[in-house]
N, C-alpha and C positions, 0 to 999 in steps of 0.2 A: 548351762550351755558350755560347749567345748569348742574352741577354735580349730578349724580344719584348714590347713594350708599345705599345698604341695610346694616343697622347697625349690623345685625347679621352675615354678611359675612366678614370673616377675610382674605381679599385679601391684597396684598402688597399695592395696590392703596388705599384701605380703611384705612389702618393704616397711610399712608402718608397724607391723607385728614384730619385726626384729627388735624394735626398741620399746614399743608401748603395747604389746599384745595383751599383757595381763590386764591392763586398764580396759581394753575393749572387751575382753572376756567377762570381767566383772560387770561392766556396763550392760552387756547383753543378758547377764543374769539378773539384772534389775537392781543391783546394789547402788547405793548413793556414794558420793565422793567420800564421805566420812567412813562408811562401811568398807569401801575399797581400800582406803588409807590404812585402816586397822589391819586388814588382811595382808596388805603389801608392806606394812611397817613404814608408811609415809604419812605426811600431813595431808589433810583433805585439800589444801591449797595446791600441793604438788600434783595430786590426782587431777584436780580441776585443770591445771596447766597442761598435763598430759592429754586430757580429753580435748581441750581447746586446740592443742597442736595437731592431734589426729584429725579433727574435723577440718582444720585449715589445710593440712596436707592433702586430704582427700576431696576437698572442695564441697563439704557438706556444711549446712548452716545449723544443724541441731543433731542431737543424739538419735532421734527417731530415724533420720535419714541414714545414719551410720548402721543402725541395727537392721533396717530394711535392706540395705545393700548386703550386709553380711549374710542374712537369711537367703536373699535372692541368689547370691553367688554360691550358696552352699558352704559357706565358711564357718557356719555355726551349727553344731550338732545339738539338738534339743533333747537328748536322751536323759 
């Protein structure tokens, strides 16, 4: 999946992407925190913290809600 965001659009998702977009992208691709950490050169705990922060900022309680939102809003390209 590839994250699609219009820089002019001030969505909650858009603001989160500025800091933690790679974590969202890897999550939408189905990668675990450990796999994402390897790709981003971070510890899995840092990735888990990013994911938790994203969920909190956007008001979601789990990753499924985040992915559902990204798909619904057309923010993820599944090519």
